[in-house]
C-alpha positions as CSV (number, residue, x, y, z in Angstrom):
1,M,-19.3,-55.2,-51.7
2,A,-19.9,-56.9,-48.5
3,A,-18.8,-60.0,-46.7
4,T,-22.3,-61.5,-46.6
5,Q,-23.5,-63.6,-49.6
6,E,-27.2,-62.6,-49.4
7,T,-28.7,-60.6,-52.4
8,P,-28.6,-56.8,-51.7
9,I,-31.9,-54.9,-51.7
10,L,-30.0,-52.0,-53.4
11,S,-26.9,-52.1,-55.4
12,V,-25.1,-48.8,-56.6
13,R,-22.4,-49.5,-59.1
14,N,-20.0,-46.6,-60.2
15,L,-22.5,-43.9,-59.8
16,R,-21.6,-40.5,-61.1
17,Q,-23.7,-37.4,-60.9
18,H,-22.1,-34.4,-62.6
19,F,-23.7,-30.9,-62.9
20,K,-22.7,-28.3,-65.4
21,S,-22.5,-24.7,-64.2
22,G,-21.5,-21.4,-65.7
23,F,-21.4,-20.2,-69.3
24,G,-18.7,-19.8,-72.0
25,K,-15.2,-19.7,-70.6
26,N,-16.5,-20.0,-67.0
27,K,-18.4,-23.2,-67.8
28,M,-17.3,-26.0,-65.5
29,V,-18.4,-29.5,-64.3
30,V,-19.2,-30.1,-60.7
31,R,-18.5,-33.7,-59.7
32,A,-21.1,-34.1,-57.0
33,V,-20.9,-37.9,-56.9
34,D,-17.9,-39.5,-58.6
35,D,-17.7,-43.3,-59.0
36,V,-19.5,-44.4,-55.9
37,S,-20.3,-48.1,-55.3
38,F,-22.0,-49.9,-52.4
39,D,-24.6,-52.5,-51.5
40,I,-27.4,-52.3,-48.9
41,Y,-28.9,-55.5,-47.5
42,K,-32.4,-56.3,-46.3
43,G,-33.2,-55.1,-42.7
44,E,-30.0,-53.1,-42.2
45,V,-29.4,-49.5,-41.6
46,F,-26.7,-48.2,-43.9
47,G,-25.2,-44.8,-42.7
48,L,-23.7,-42.4,-45.2
49,V,-21.7,-39.6,-43.5
50,G,-19.4,-36.8,-44.5
51,E,-19.2,-33.0,-44.3
52,S,-21.8,-30.7,-45.9
53,G,-21.4,-30.7,-49.7
54,C,-19.7,-34.1,-50.0
55,G,-22.4,-35.7,-52.1
56,K,-24.5,-37.5,-49.5
57,T,-27.9,-36.1,-50.4
58,T,-27.1,-36.2,-54.2
59,T,-26.4,-39.9,-53.9
60,G,-29.7,-40.4,-52.2
61,R,-31.6,-38.3,-54.7
62,S,-29.9,-40.2,-57.6
63,V,-30.8,-43.6,-56.1
64,I,-34.4,-42.7,-55.9
65,K,-34.5,-41.2,-59.4
66,L,-35.0,-37.7,-58.6
67,Y,-31.8,-37.0,-60.7
68,E,-30.9,-38.9,-63.8
69,P,-27.4,-40.2,-63.2
70,T,-24.5,-39.1,-65.4
71,D,-23.1,-42.6,-65.3
72,G,-23.2,-45.9,-63.4
73,E,-26.1,-48.2,-62.5
74,V,-28.6,-48.5,-59.7
75,Y,-30.3,-51.9,-59.0
76,F,-33.3,-52.1,-56.7
77,M,-34.9,-55.5,-55.7
78,G,-32.7,-57.1,-58.4
79,E,-33.9,-54.8,-61.2
80,R,-32.0,-51.9,-62.9
81,I,-33.9,-48.8,-62.2
82,S,-31.5,-46.3,-63.6
83,A,-28.3,-46.1,-65.6
84,G,-26.1,-43.4,-67.0
85,V,-24.5,-43.3,-70.4
86,Q,-21.4,-41.1,-70.1
87,S,-18.9,-44.0,-69.8
88,I,-20.3,-45.4,-73.1
89,K,-20.1,-42.0,-74.8
90,D,-16.4,-41.8,-73.5
91,Q,-15.7,-45.3,-74.8
92,I,-17.1,-44.4,-78.2
93,K,-14.9,-41.4,-78.4
94,L,-11.8,-43.4,-77.3
95,E,-12.5,-46.0,-79.9
96,R,-12.7,-43.4,-82.7
97,K,-9.5,-41.6,-81.4
98,Q,-7.5,-44.9,-81.3
99,A,-8.7,-46.0,-84.7
100,A,-7.8,-42.6,-86.1
101,A,-4.3,-42.7,-84.7
102,K,-3.8,-46.2,-86.2
103,I,-5.1,-45.2,-89.6
104,K,-2.9,-42.0,-89.5
105,E,0.1,-44.1,-88.8
106,L,-0.7,-46.5,-91.7
107,S,-1.4,-43.7,-94.1
108,Q,2.0,-42.2,-93.4
109,Q,3.6,-45.5,-94.2
110,K,1.5,-45.8,-97.3
111,S,3.1,-42.7,-98.9
112,A,6.5,-44.4,-98.9
113,A,5.3,-47.9,-99.8
114,S,5.4,-49.8,-103.0
115,D,2.2,-50.6,-104.9
116,S,1.9,-54.1,-103.4
117,E,2.5,-52.8,-99.9
118,K,0.0,-50.1,-100.4
119,S,-2.6,-52.7,-101.1
120,V,-1.8,-54.5,-97.8
121,I,-2.0,-51.2,-95.9
122,D,-5.4,-50.4,-97.4
123,E,-6.6,-53.8,-96.3
124,K,-5.3,-53.1,-92.8
125,I,-7.1,-49.6,-92.7
126,Q,-10.3,-51.3,-93.9
127,A,-10.0,-53.9,-91.1
128,I,-9.5,-51.2,-88.5
129,E,-12.5,-49.2,-89.7
130,L,-14.7,-52.3,-89.7
131,E,-13.6,-53.3,-86.2
132,R,-14.1,-49.7,-85.0
133,D,-17.7,-49.5,-86.5
134,A,-18.6,-52.9,-85.0
135,I,-17.5,-51.9,-81.5
136,I,-19.2,-48.5,-81.8
137,K,-22.4,-50.2,-83.0
138,D,-22.5,-52.5,-80.0
139,L,-21.8,-49.7,-77.6
140,K,-24.5,-47.5,-79.1
141,M,-27.1,-50.4,-78.7
142,D,-26.7,-50.2,-75.0
143,I,-27.5,-46.5,-74.7
144,P,-31.3,-46.7,-75.4
145,K,-31.6,-49.7,-73.0
146,R,-30.0,-47.6,-70.3
147,K,-32.1,-44.6,-71.0
148,A,-35.3,-46.8,-71.1
149,D,-34.5,-48.2,-67.6
150,T,-33.9,-44.7,-66.3
151,T,-37.1,-43.2,-67.6
152,K,-39.3,-46.2,-67.1
153,N,-41.9,-45.6,-64.4
154,N,-42.5,-48.9,-62.6
155,K,-44.9,-47.6,-59.9
156,E,-45.2,-51.1,-58.2
157,L,-41.4,-51.3,-57.8
158,M,-40.8,-47.6,-57.0
159,K,-43.4,-47.3,-54.3
160,R,-41.4,-49.9,-52.3
161,M,-38.7,-47.2,-52.1
162,Q,-39.5,-43.9,-50.3
163,M,-37.5,-40.8,-49.2
164,I,-37.7,-38.7,-45.9
165,F,-36.3,-35.3,-46.8
166,Q,-34.0,-33.2,-44.8
167,D,-36.2,-30.1,-44.3
168,P,-39.6,-31.0,-42.9
169,I,-41.3,-27.8,-43.9
170,A,-39.8,-27.3,-47.3
171,S,-40.8,-30.8,-48.3
172,L,-44.5,-30.5,-47.3
173,N,-46.9,-28.6,-49.6
174,P,-48.2,-25.7,-47.4
175,R,-51.5,-25.6,-49.4
176,M,-52.4,-29.2,-48.7
177,T,-53.8,-30.7,-45.5
178,V,-51.9,-33.5,-43.7
179,K,-54.4,-36.0,-45.1
180,E,-53.8,-34.8,-48.6
181,I,-50.0,-34.9,-48.2
182,I,-49.9,-38.5,-46.9
183,A,-52.7,-39.8,-49.2
184,E,-50.9,-38.4,-52.3
185,G,-48.7,-41.5,-52.5
186,L,-51.7,-43.9,-52.2
187,R,-53.6,-42.0,-55.0
188,I,-50.5,-42.1,-57.3
189,A,-50.2,-45.8,-56.5
190,G,-53.7,-46.3,-57.8
191,E,-55.9,-46.3,-54.6
192,K,-59.3,-44.7,-55.3
193,S,-61.4,-45.7,-52.4
194,D,-61.7,-42.8,-49.9
195,K,-62.6,-45.1,-47.1
196,V,-59.4,-47.1,-47.6
197,I,-57.4,-43.9,-47.9
198,I,-58.8,-42.4,-44.6
199,E,-58.2,-45.7,-42.8
200,R,-54.6,-45.9,-44.1
201,V,-53.8,-42.2,-43.3
202,N,-55.3,-42.5,-39.7
203,S,-53.3,-45.7,-39.1
204,V,-50.0,-44.4,-40.2
205,L,-50.5,-41.1,-38.2
206,E,-50.9,-43.2,-35.1
207,T,-47.8,-45.2,-36.1
208,V,-45.7,-42.2,-36.0
209,G,-47.1,-40.8,-32.8
210,L,-49.7,-38.4,-34.2
211,L,-53.5,-38.3,-33.9
212,P,-56.1,-38.9,-36.6
213,E,-57.5,-35.4,-35.9
214,H,-54.2,-34.0,-37.1
215,A,-55.2,-35.1,-40.7
216,S,-57.3,-32.0,-41.2
217,R,-54.6,-29.5,-40.3
218,Y,-51.9,-27.8,-42.4
219,P,-48.0,-28.1,-42.1
220,H,-47.6,-24.7,-40.6
221,E,-49.7,-25.7,-37.5
222,F,-47.1,-28.2,-36.4
223,S,-43.7,-28.1,-34.7
224,G,-40.6,-29.1,-36.5
225,G,-40.6,-32.6,-34.9
226,Q,-44.3,-33.2,-35.8
227,R,-43.6,-32.0,-39.3
228,Q,-40.9,-34.5,-39.6
229,R,-43.2,-37.2,-38.4
230,I,-45.6,-36.2,-41.1
231,G,-42.8,-36.7,-43.6
232,I,-42.2,-40.1,-42.2
233,A,-45.9,-40.9,-42.3
234,R,-45.9,-39.9,-46.0
235,A,-43.1,-42.3,-46.7
236,L,-44.6,-45.2,-44.7
237,V,-48.1,-45.0,-46.1
238,V,-47.4,-47.1,-49.2
239,N,-45.6,-49.8,-47.1
240,P,-42.1,-49.4,-48.5
241,E,-39.3,-51.9,-48.0
242,F,-36.6,-49.4,-48.3
243,I,-36.4,-45.8,-47.0
244,I,-33.7,-43.1,-47.7
245,A,-33.6,-40.8,-44.7
246,D,-31.8,-37.7,-45.8
247,E,-30.6,-36.0,-42.6
248,P,-34.0,-36.3,-41.0
249,I,-33.0,-34.9,-37.7
250,S,-30.5,-32.1,-38.6
251,A,-33.1,-29.3,-38.4
252,L,-34.5,-30.5,-35.0
253,D,-33.8,-29.9,-31.4
254,V,-31.7,-32.6,-29.6
255,S,-34.7,-34.0,-27.6
256,I,-36.7,-34.2,-30.7
257,Q,-33.8,-35.8,-32.6
258,A,-33.9,-38.6,-30.1
259,Q,-37.6,-39.1,-30.6
260,V,-37.3,-39.3,-34.3
261,I,-34.4,-41.7,-34.2
262,N,-36.2,-44.0,-31.8
263,L,-39.3,-43.8,-34.0
264,L,-37.2,-44.9,-37.0
265,N,-35.6,-47.7,-34.9
266,D,-39.1,-48.9,-33.8
267,L,-40.4,-48.9,-37.4
268,R,-37.3,-50.8,-38.6
269,Q,-37.8,-53.5,-36.0
270,E,-41.6,-53.7,-36.3
271,F,-41.8,-53.7,-40.1
272,G,-38.4,-54.9,-41.2
273,I,-37.7,-51.7,-43.2
274,T,-34.2,-51.2,-44.7
275,I,-32.9,-47.7,-44.3
276,M,-30.2,-45.6,-45.9
277,F,-29.5,-43.1,-43.3
278,I,-27.7,-39.9,-44.5
279,A,-26.2,-37.7,-41.7
280,H,-23.1,-35.8,-40.6
281,D,-23.4,-36.5,-36.9
282,L,-21.2,-39.6,-36.4
283,S,-22.4,-40.2,-32.8
284,V,-26.0,-40.6,-34.1
285,V,-24.9,-42.7,-37.0
286,K,-22.9,-45.0,-34.8
287,Y,-25.9,-45.5,-32.6
288,F,-28.4,-46.1,-35.4
289,S,-26.4,-47.8,-38.3
290,D,-25.1,-51.2,-39.0
291,R,-22.5,-50.3,-41.6
292,I,-21.2,-46.8,-42.4
293,G,-19.9,-45.3,-45.6
294,V,-17.8,-42.2,-45.4
295,M,-17.9,-39.7,-48.3
296,Y,-15.4,-36.9,-49.3
297,Y,-15.9,-34.7,-52.3
298,G,-18.1,-37.1,-54.2
299,K,-16.0,-40.2,-53.4
300,L,-16.7,-43.0,-51.0
301,V,-13.4,-43.2,-49.2
302,E,-14.2,-45.8,-46.5
303,L,-16.9,-48.4,-45.9
304,A,-17.1,-50.8,-42.9
305,D,-19.2,-52.2,-40.1
306,K,-19.8,-49.4,-37.5
307,D,-17.8,-51.2,-34.8
308,E,-14.9,-51.9,-37.2
309,L,-15.0,-48.3,-38.6
310,F,-14.7,-46.7,-35.1
311,K,-12.1,-49.3,-34.0
312,N,-9.9,-49.2,-37.2
313,P,-10.4,-45.9,-39.0
314,L,-7.8,-46.1,-41.8
315,H,-8.4,-43.2,-44.2
316,P,-7.0,-40.0,-43.0
317,Y,-10.4,-38.2,-43.6
318,T,-12.2,-40.8,-41.5
319,K,-9.8,-40.2,-38.7
320,S,-10.4,-36.4,-39.1
321,L,-14.1,-36.9,-38.8
322,L,-13.9,-39.1,-35.7
323,S,-11.5,-36.7,-34.0
324,A,-14.3,-34.1,-34.2
325,V,-16.9,-36.2,-32.3
326,P,-17.4,-34.7,-28.9
327,L,-17.9,-37.0,-25.9
328,P,-19.7,-36.2,-22.6
329,D,-16.5,-36.5,-20.7
330,P,-14.8,-33.2,-19.5
331,Q,-11.5,-35.0,-19.0
332,Y,-11.5,-36.5,-22.5
333,E,-12.6,-33.2,-24.0
334,K,-9.8,-31.3,-22.3
335,G,-7.2,-33.4,-24.0
336,R,-9.1,-34.2,-27.3
337,K,-7.0,-33.3,-30.3
338,R,-8.5,-32.5,-33.7
339,I,-6.8,-34.2,-36.6
340,K,-6.8,-32.0,-39.8
341,Y,-7.2,-33.8,-43.1
342,D,-4.9,-32.6,-45.9
343,P,-5.8,-34.1,-49.3
344,S,-2.3,-33.3,-50.6
345,I,-0.8,-36.2,-48.6
346,H,-2.0,-38.6,-51.3
347,D,0.3,-39.1,-54.3
348,Y,-1.9,-40.4,-57.2
349,S,0.5,-39.2,-60.0
350,Q,1.6,-42.7,-60.7
351,H,-1.1,-45.1,-59.6
352,L,-4.8,-44.1,-59.4
353,P,-6.8,-45.1,-56.3
354,E,-9.8,-47.4,-56.3
355,L,-12.0,-49.1,-53.6
356,H,-10.1,-52.0,-52.1
357,E,-11.4,-54.6,-49.6
358,I,-8.6,-54.4,-47.1
359,K,-10.2,-57.0,-44.8
360,P,-13.6,-58.8,-45.0
361,G,-16.3,-56.1,-45.2
362,H,-13.9,-53.2,-44.8
363,F,-13.3,-51.1,-47.9
364,I,-11.0,-48.2,-48.4
365,Y,-10.3,-45.8,-51.3
366,A,-6.6,-46.0,-52.0
367,N,-3.9,-47.0,-54.5
368,D,-1.8,-50.1,-54.0
369,A,1.0,-48.4,-52.1
370,E,-1.5,-46.9,-49.6
371,V,-3.2,-50.3,-49.2
372,E,0.0,-51.8,-48.0
373,Q,0.5,-49.0,-45.5
374,Y,-3.1,-49.3,-44.3
375,K,-2.8,-53.0,-43.7
376,K,0.1,-52.4,-41.3
377,E,-2.3,-50.1,-39.2
378,I,-5.1,-52.7,-38.8
379,K,-5.4,-53.7,-35.3
């Protein structure tokens, strides 16, 4: 899903994450992430933006296996690490339904047929049943493979992927010292030497701008920015190649936000870490990211290089988001007009939308008619 031909470090294919809520007649399904696909390449920062509740965090949590996906597949370092089974179950139901409809039609014909014709119809019904059973058998064989990939605990592979959580205080155990919090990942990975653990913890604390003596303190003794640095240190201590940063600056003051962003930038350049950066502040995402994906109600509606996205925003929701970005220019702000997004402008009654590559590296969620219209808007 990108113009480059290199192998992606992370591939997400048709990811769906649905949650059931309510009981009885009030039972409903929340489609938090609905058919999302993208690739992330080594060394880049992939920004994922959208308003609160659009599915950004759920996407990140599903990628790192905190949630078991409803459907779709996630590949990390070329290996499938999780896969949902809902599409297979739906296909099995469809095969049974289609076969039942054909058998019903033939059975109706049989009642008015001659004896010789009845024999032919019975053979047709038997053939339909055999074909149905063979297809369903093949489909069912794939379900345990997908579940095995999802539940498999490959420590060596998964320690190369880490996550920085949004709330720096809620994600740190208040009963553990900073040393214990950071060292936990090392111990899970199999490190038993206390000397090695202390050296690694002290080293990573210095890397994120803290001091070794901070290791004996508890999370409540630090400021918000310092706690976020502890979260970053915890992610870095196992030397990951890929980090999911889930709105790591949203709870911080503006000056502290700049410090954390610059820290992540330095770490990216020094260690070559690939980052999936989840945020809703487009100005920060533009500064920090290489490519940007825009999410709306669980859907990835646009994906492009950051310069291309800001130059040629095509989806109406992307235009709405960009119109809300303030600039430090009083004259511009005086005349800035907000663009309101109305989902009802899309008519998908005849042709359903999908993600189209409208130009190399620029993807948009649209049906064929909208694609033709968007092509006329490209500068």
